[in-house]
C-alpha positions in Angstrom: 0.0 0.1 -0.1 2.9 2.5 1.0 4.4 1.8 -2.4 1.3 2.5 -4.2 0.8 5.6 -2.5 4.3 6.7 -3.3 3.7 6.0 -6.9 0.5 7.9 -6.8 2.3 10.7 -5.4 5.0 10.8 -7.8 2.5 10.6 -10.6 0.9 13.8 -9.1 4.2 15.5 -9.1 5.1 14.6 -12.6 1.7 15.8 -14.1 2.2 19.1 -12.2 2.7 22.3 -14.4 4.2 24.2 -11.4 7.5 22.2 -11.4 9.2 22.7 -14.5 10.8 19.3 -15.0 11.0 16.6 -17.8 7.7 14.7 -17.9 8.2 11.1 -16.9 5.6 8.6 -18.2 3.5 7.3 -15.3 1.4 4.8 -17.1 1.2 1.5 -15.2 1.3 -1.9 -16.8 0.8 -5.2 -15.0 0.1 -3.5 -11.8 3.4 -1.8 -11.3 5.2 1.3 -12.4 7.7 0.2 -15.0 9.5 3.5 -14.4 10.4 3.1 -10.9 14.1 2.0 -10.8 15.2 -0.3 -8.1 18.7 -0.9 -6.9 19.7 -4.2 -5.2 19.6 -3.1 -1.6 17.1 -0.4 -0.7 14.6 -0.4 -3.5 15.8 2.8 -4.8 14.3 4.9 -2.1 15.4 6.5 1.2 13.8 8.9 3.6 15.8 11.1 5.8 15.0 14.1 8.2 17.0 17.3 9.2 18.4 17.4 12.8 17.0 21.0 13.1 13.7 20.1 11.9 12.8 16.2 12.3 9.1 16.8 11.8 9.8 17.6 8.0 9.8 14.3 5.9 12.2 14.0 2.8 11.9 11.2 0.4 14.6 10.5 -2.2 13.7 8.1 -5.0 15.7 6.8 -8.0 13.9 7.1 -11.3 14.6 6.0 -14.6 14.1 8.2 -17.9 12.2 5.6 -20.2 13.7 7.3 -23.2 17.3 7.6 -22.3 17.3 4.7 -19.8 19.2 6.7 -17.6 18.7 7.2 -13.8 18.4 10.2 -11.6 17.4 11.2 -8.0 14.1 13.0 -7.4 13.4 14.5 -3.9 10.2 15.0 -2.5 9.9 17.3 0.6 6.9 17.1 2.9 7.1 20.2 4.9 4.7 21.0 7.8 4.0 24.6 8.5 1.5 26.9 10.0 0.2 30.0 8.3 -0.2 31.7 11.7 0.4 30.5 15.4 -3.4 29.9 16.1 -4.0 27.8 12.9 -3.5 24.2 12.7 -0.4 22.7 10.8 -0.5 22.0 7.2 1.6 20.0 4.8 3.4 21.4 1.9 5.0 19.4 -0.7 7.9 20.3 -3.0 9.5 18.3 -5.7 12.7 18.5 -7.6 15.7 16.8 -9.4 18.6 16.4 -7.0 20.6 14.6 -9.6 19.2 14.7 -13.3 18.7 11.4 -14.9 22.0 11.1 -16.7 23.6 8.1 -15.0 23.7 4.4 -15.6 23.6 3.4 -11.9 22.8 5.0 -8.7 23.0 3.6 -5.0 21.3 5.7 -2.3 22.6 5.4 1.3 21.7 6.9 4.7 24.1 7.8 7.5 22.7 8.2 11.2 23.7 11.8 12.3 22.4 12.0 15.7 20.8 10.0 18.6 17.3 11.1 17.3 15.7 10.3 14.0 18.1 12.7 11.9 20.0 11.2 9.1 22.1 12.2 6.1 21.7 10.8 2.6 24.2 10.3 0.0 24.4 8.7 -3.4 27.0 6.7 -5.4 26.4 7.5 -8.9 28.1 5.6 -12.0 28.6 6.3 -15.8 29.7 3.6 -18.0 32.5 5.0 -20.4 33.8 3.6 -23.7 36.6 4.8 -25.8 38.5 2.8 -28.5 36.7 -0.4 -27.6 37.8 -0.1 -24.1 35.0 0.3 -21.4 35.2 1.2 -17.8 33.0 2.8 -15.0 33.4 6.2 -13.5 31.9 6.7 -10.1 31.3 9.9 -7.9 29.9 10.2 -4.4 27.5 13.0 -3.8 25.9 14.3 -0.7 22.0 14.7 -1.4 20.7 15.3 2.1 21.1 19.1 1.9 18.4 19.9 -0.4 16.7 23.3 0.2 13.1 23.9 0.9 12.3 25.6 -2.5 11.9 24.3 -6.0 15.6 23.5 -6.5 17.9 21.2 -4.7 21.6 20.9 -4.2 23.8 17.9 -4.7 27.3 18.3 -3.4 29.9 16.5 -5.1 32.1 14.7 -2.2 34.5 13.0 -4.5 35.0 11.2 -7.9 36.8 8.0 -8.2 37.4 5.0 -10.4 36.6 1.5 -9.4 35.8 -1.8 -11.3 33.5 -2.9 -8.4 31.9 -1.0 -5.5 30.5 -2.4 -2.3 28.8 -0.2 0.4 27.4 -0.1 3.8 24.3 2.1 4.3 24.4 2.2 8.1 28.0 3.5 8.8 28.7 5.3 5.6 31.7 3.1 4.3 32.3 2.2 0.7 34.6 -0.7 -0.5 36.3 0.3 -3.8 38.0 -2.4 -6.0 40.7 -0.8 -8.4 43.4 -2.1 -10.8 46.9 -1.8 -9.9 49.8 -1.0 -12.4 50.0 -4.7 -13.2 46.2 -5.2 -13.8 45.5 -6.9 -10.6 42.2 -5.9 -8.8 42.9 -4.8 -5.1 40.1 -3.5 -2.7 40.4 -0.8 -0.1 38.0 1.0 2.2 36.7 4.6 2.3 34.5 6.3 4.7 31.9 9.0 3.7 33.0 11.3 6.8 30.5 13.7 8.0 32.3 16.7 9.4 29.9 17.4 12.4 29.9 20.0 15.3 27.2 21.3 17.5 25.8 23.4 14.6 25.3 20.4 12.5 27.2 19.1 9.3 29.8 21.3 8.1 31.1 19.5 5.2 31.2 16.0 3.7 34.4 14.2 2.3 35.4 10.6 1.2 38.3 9.6 3.5 40.6 6.6 2.9 40.7 4.2 5.8 42.4 1.1 4.3 44.5 1.5 1.0 43.6 -1.0 -1.8 45.7 -4.0 -0.9 43.2 -6.9 -0.4 41.9 -9.3 -3.0 38.6 -9.6 -1.0 37.4 -6.8 1.6 34.0 -6.6 3.2 32.6 -3.4 4.6 32.4 -3.3 8.4 29.7 -5.3 10.1 29.6 -3.7 13.5 29.7 0.0 14.4 31.3 -1.0 17.7 34.8 -2.2 16.3 34.3 -1.5 12.6 36.0 -4.9 11.6 36.3 -6.1 8.1 36.9 -9.5 6.6 39.7 -9.7 4.1 42.0 -12.0 2.0 45.6 -10.9 0.9 45.6 -13.1 -2.3 43.3 -15.0 -4.5 42.1 -18.1 -3.0 44.0 -17.2 0.2 43.0 -17.5 3.9 40.7 -14.9 5.5 41.7 -12.6 8.3 40.0 -9.7 10.2 41.2 -6.1 9.8 40.0 -2.9 11.7 38.6 -0.1 9.7 39.4 2.3 12.7 43.0 1.4 13.2 43.9 -0.2 9.9 45.5 -3.2 11.8 45.1 -6.8 11.5 43.1 -7.9 14.4 43.1 -11.7 13.8 45.6 -13.6 11.5 45.0 -14.7 8.0 44.6 -18.4 8.7 40.8 -18.9 8.6 39.5 -21.0 5.6 35.9 -19.7 6.4 34.7 -16.7 8.0 31.1 -15.9 8.7 30.5 -12.4 9.7 27.6 -11.1 11.7 26.5 -7.9 13.5 27.7 -9.1 16.8 30.2 -12.0 16.4 32.1 -13.8 13.8 32.1 -17.6 13.3 35.6 -18.9 11.8 36.9 -22.2 10.6 40.8 -22.7 10.9 42.7 -23.7 7.7 44.0 -27.3 8.3 41.9 -27.5 11.7 39.4 -30.1 12.8 36.7 -28.7 10.7 35.0 -27.0 13.6 34.0 -23.5 14.2 35.1 -20.9 16.7 33.2 -17.6 17.5 34.9 -14.3 17.9 33.2 -11.6 20.2 33.0 -8.1 18.9 32.5 -7.1 22.6 36.0 -8.0 23.9 37.8 -9.7 21.0 37.6 -13.1 22.8 37.6 -16.2 20.8 35.9 -19.7 21.8 37.5 -23.1 21.2 36.9 -24.6 17.9 34.3 -27.0 18.9 31.0 -26.0 17.0 29.9 -27.9 13.8 27.9 -24.8 12.8 27.0 -21.3 14.0 23.8 -20.6 12.0 22.8 -17.4 13.9 24.6 -14.7 15.7 22.3 -12.5 17.5 22.7 -9.6 20.0 22.4 -11.9 23.1 24.7 -14.7 21.9 24.9 -17.3 19.1 22.9 -20.4 18.3 25.4 -23.3 17.6 25.0 -26.9 16.5 27.2 -29.9 17.9 26.5 -33.1 16.2 22.9 -33.0 15.3 21.7 -31.0 18.4 21.5 -27.1 19.0 22.4 -24.9 22.0 22.8 -21.2 22.8 25.8 -19.4 24.3 26.4 -15.9 25.2 29.5 -13.9 23.9 32.9 -12.9 25.6 35.5 -14.8 27.2 33.4 -15.3 30.5 30.2 -16.0 28.5 28.1 -19.2 29.3 26.4 -21.8 27.5 22.7 -20.9 28.2 21.2 -23.9 26.6 23.2 -27.0 26.4 23.1 -28.8 22.8 20.1 -30.9 23.5 17.6 -29.4 21.0 16.5 -30.2 17.5 16.4 -26.7 16.7 16.5 -23.1 18.4 14.7 -20.0 17.1 15.4 -16.4 18.4 12.1 -14.3 18.1 11.2 -10.9 19.3 7.9 -11.2 21.0 5.3 -8.3 20.3 3.5 -7.4 23.3 0.6 -6.3 21.4 0.1 -9.9 19.9 0.4 -11.5 23.2 -1.7 -9.7 25.6 1.2 -7.2 26.5 3.0 -10.2 28.3 6.5 -10.0 26.7 8.4 -7.4 25.1 11.9 -8.5 23.9 13.6 -11.5 22.5 13.0 -15.2 23.7 14.4 -18.5 22.5 12.1 -21.2 21.1 13.8 -24.7 21.7 12.3 -27.9 20.4 13.1 -31.1 22.1 11.1 -34.5 21.6 8.7 -32.9 19.2 7.9 -30.1 21.8 8.7 -26.5 22.0 9.8 -24.7 25.2 10.5 -21.1 25.7 13.5 -19.6 27.4 14.9 -16.1 28.1 18.4 -15.4 26.3 19.7 -15.5 30.0 18.6 -19.2 30.2 15.5 -18.7 32.3 12.7 -21.2 31.6 9.6 -19.2 30.5 7.8 -22.3 29.4 8.9 -25.8 29.5 8.9 -28.2 26.5 5.1 -28.5 26.2 3.9 -26.7 23.0 3.4 -29.3 20.1 2.4 -26.8 17.5 4.9 -23.8 16.8 2.2 -22.0 14.8 0.0 -21.5 18.1 3.1 -20.1 20.1 1.5 -16.6 20.4 -1.8 -18.0 21.8 0.3 -20.0 24.5 2.6 -17.4 25.4 -0.5 -15.1 26.0 -1.9 -17.5 28.3 1.2 -17.9 30.5 0.7 -14.7 32.8 -2.9 -15.8 33.7 -2.2 -19.6 33.9 1.2 -20.1 35.0 1.8 -20.7 38.7 5.2 -19.2 38.4 3.9 -15.8 37.2 1.0 -16.0 39.8 3.5 -16.7 42.5 5.8 -13.8 41.7 2.8 -11.5 41.7 1.7 -12.8 45.0 5.3 -12.5 46.5 5.3 -8.8 45.5 1.9 -8.3 47.0 2.9 -9.9 50.2 6.1 -8.0 50.5 4.3 -4.6 50.0 1.2 -5.2 52.3 0.9 -5.6 55.9 -0.5 -9.0 56.9 -4.0 -9.6 58.4 -2.5 -10.6 61.6 0.8 -8.4 61.4 1.2 -5.2 63.4 2.8 -2.3 61.9 5.9 -2.8 63.8 6.2 -6.3 62.8 5.5 -5.3 59.2 8.4 -2.7 59.3 10.8 -5.2 61.1 10.4 -7.8 58.3 10.5 -5.4 55.6 14.0 -4.4 56.9 15.4 -7.8 57.5 15.8 -10.2 54.6 15.7 -13.3 56.8 12.6 -12.3 58.6 10.9 -11.6 55.2 12.0 -14.9 53.7 10.4 -16.7 56.5 7.4 -14.7 56.3 6.7 -15.2 52.7 7.5 -19.0 53.1 4.8 -19.3 55.7 2.4 -17.1 53.7 2.9 -19.2 50.7 2.6 -22.5 52.2 -1.1 -22.9 51.1 -0.9 -20.8 48.1 -0.3 -23.8 45.8 -3.5 -25.4 46.9 -5.4 -22.1 46.5 -4.0 -21.6 42.9 -5.3 -25.2 41.9 -8.7 -24.5 43.4 -8.9 -21.1 41.7 -8.1 -22.4 38.2 -10.4 -25.5 38.5 -13.3 -23.5 39.7 -12.6 -20.5 37.2 -12.9 -23.3 34.3 -16.0 -24.7 35.8 -17.6 -21.2 35.9 -16.7 -20.5 32.3 -19.5 -20.9 29.5 -19.9 -24.6 28.9 -17.9 -25.5 31.9 -14.9 -27.7 32.1 -14.6 -29.7 28.8 -12.5 -32.5 27.7 -11.6 -33.0 24.0 -10.2 -35.9 22.1 -7.5 -35.6 19.5 -6.5 -37.8 16.6 -5.3 -41.3 17.4 -1.4 -41.5 17.4 -0.4 -44.8 15.8 3.2 -44.6 16.7 2.4 -44.3 20.5 -0.9 -46.1 20.5 -2.4 -43.2 22.4 -5.3 -40.7 22.2 -4.1 -37.2 22.9 -6.8 -35.2 24.8 -7.0 -31.8 26.5 -8.7 -30.4 29.5 -9.9 -26.8 29.6 -8.8 -26.3 33.2 -5.5 -25.0 31.5 -4.3 -24.3 28.1 -1.4 -26.8 28.5 -0.5 -29.6 28.2 -1.7 -32.2 25.7 -2.2 -35.5 27.6 -1.6 -39.0 26.1 -4.1 -41.7 27.1 -2.9 -45.2 26.4 -5.5 -47.2 24.2 -4.4 -50.3 22.2 -4.6 -49.9 18.5 -7.4 -52.6 18.2 -9.6 -51.0 20.8 -9.0 -47.4 19.4 -12.1 -47.4 17.0 -14.5 -48.6 19.6 -13.0 -46.1 22.3 -13.4 -43.0 20.1 -17.0 -43.9 19.2 -18.0 -44.5 22.8 -16.2 -41.3 23.7 -19.0 -39.1 22.3 -21.6 -40.7 24.7 -19.5 -40.2 27.8 -20.7 -37.4 30.2 -18.0 -35.0 31.2 -19.3 -34.6 34.7 -19.0 -38.4 35.2 -15.4 -38.3 33.8 -14.3 -35.2 36.0 -15.6 -37.1 39.2 -12.6 -39.3 38.8 -10.2 -36.4 38.2 -7.5 -35.0 40.6 -5.5 -31.9 39.7 -1.9 -30.7 40.7 0.8 -28.3 39.7 3.3 -29.6 37.2 5.8 -27.5 35.0 4.1 -24.5 36.5 0.7 -25.3 35.1 -2.6 -26.9 36.8 -2.5 -30.2 35.2 -4.7 -33.3 35.3 -2.9 -35.8 37.9 -5.4 -38.6 37.2 -8.6 -39.4 35.5 -10.6 -42.4 34.2 -12.7 -42.8 31.2 -15.3 -45.5 31.8 -17.0 -46.7 28.6 -20.5 -48.1 28.7 -19.3 -51.5 27.8 -17.7 -51.7 31.4 -14.1 -51.2 30.3 -12.1 -48.4 31.7 -9.0 -46.5 30.7 -7.0 -44.8 33.4 -4.7 -41.9 32.9 -1.8 -41.2 35.2 0.2 -37.8 34.7 4.1 -38.9 34.6 5.0 -35.8 36.6 2.8 -37.1 39.6 5.7 -39.5 40.6 8.0 -36.6 41.5 5.3 -34.3 42.9 5.8 -33.0 46.3 2.8 -30.4 46.2 -0.8 -30.7 47.0 -3.1 -32.9 44.9 -6.8 -31.8 44.7 -9.7 -34.1 44.0 -12.6 -32.8 41.9 -15.2 -34.3 44.2 -13.7 -32.1 47.0 -14.6 -28.9 45.3 -18.0 -29.8 43.7 
C-alpha cells in the first residue's frame, strides 16, 4: 500500500505544471510502475530528516527516464508549516531533481547523524564509459541530503573515483572500492563518507581513505562497535580480520571460512578439525574450535550446533552456555507485546526437543517448559502464561505480600520484616505454604464457571505411540496422552462421544506440574464396562498438593 501511495504521489508531481521538470511517463502496466528504478539493496528509495527540523519528511527516489534509460534522484519534501500560530499545521509538498537522470547506476545510502531520527543521505553514481573499444566505469559520491525547501535542490560532490567494483554499507557510511593496480590486478580498499559534524550540524562531507587498496577481498564493516572487516591478501587465500578504525590486522589470516555477523564472527581454521569458533565483537575473545555450525549470531549470543543438536551461548570470554546442545532446533524471536496480551517485550528462544517446544529467555530462564506441540500456536500459548502459570502467579503474590501488611501482622512487625531479609523470607515461606492449593482450586473453579464448564476434547489417534491425545480446559497446556491399544481405538473413539464430562471429572484430580495446573489422574469408563485410566508422569516426583474434583463440587 505504501509503495502504491508513493507511486500515486509521484504521478501527481510529474503531471504538475508548477514544477518545470522533464515529464516522466506514469502509465502503469501489469499493476506496477515500470519507471520506478530499483537498486539491489534499498529499493531505490530512502527517507531522511534534518536534525534541526525532524518533523519534515524528505524522500529520495531513484527514477529512470524511459527514453534515455538513464537514472537520476528525485527529491520529495513534505514540509509541515502553519500560516499563523493559532492555525493548525498544514503539509506542503515540493519536488525537484537532486541529480538529473544522466547516470547508468545510482546507489542511495543513509548515515545516522544523531541520537534522534536525523540522518544524512548520499548517493553513489556511476557512468559507463567507452573509448576505442575499452569500457570502464567512473563513479562519484554526492551528498544529497542538504536540499533546500524551495523548488530546487543541491547535490554536493564529495569525491569522484574510478573503481571496477563497489560495495557499500548504508548504516555506517563505508564504501569498498576495487581498483586495478599497475599490473592489472584488482585490489580493494575502504573509504568512509565522513560527516564533519559539530554542535551546529554538518559542516562538510568528504571521502576519507581508511584502508588502502591492498586486499583481494574486503568486506564493509559489520559492526559500528569495532568496525571490523573480513579480508584476504591473495586470490584463494585465507581470511583474516582487519580494523577500519586503526587499519590493523586484528586476527591472523589463517581462517579458511569466515561468517561475519553484526555481533560476532564464526571462523573455521585452515587445516583444523573442521569445527567453528566464535569471535566476540565485545572483547575480542574467541571460543574453542568446537562447533559444527553457527547458524545465527544475534545480540544476546549465538545459536550453535554440535553433532545434530543445537544450543545457545552468550558472547565474551566469560560467557556461558545458556542452553546445552540438547535441542532439535532453536529459534530466536522478538515477542510483540501487542500480539500476546502485553505479556512479553523483547527476544526469547524457542527450543524444540522430543517434538515439543519450550521457551527460554536469552539468559537461560525457563519461561515455558517443552510443552508446546504446534509452533504456529506459540502466540496463543505465550499469551496464556501470565494468567495460567503458577510461576507468574507466585511472583505477583510475592510482590503483594512484600508490600502489604498481613492480616494478623502489626505495623511494627511489618516494618521489622521489611528491613530484615531473613524475617521476610520466613514470612513469605509461611504465607505461601497454602498458596499452591489455592491456585489449583482457583483455576479449576474458574474453568467450571466458564461458559460450557470444564470440557475434555479428544484428538487424533497417535499410531506410533498407540495413544489418544486429549486436552482439558482447566489449563491451556499440556496435551495428555491416554494409552489405548490400537485394536481398541475405534471402539473407544465411538464410545467417547456418549460419555458425560461430569462423570469423567468425578474421577479426576489436579496438581501443579511444569508451572501449570494439570490433570493428575482421570478415568474414562466406557458403557461396555471397560475403563482407561490416565496417570500424569509428573505425579511420580510431585511434592505439592493434589486436589480431587469431588472435594470442590
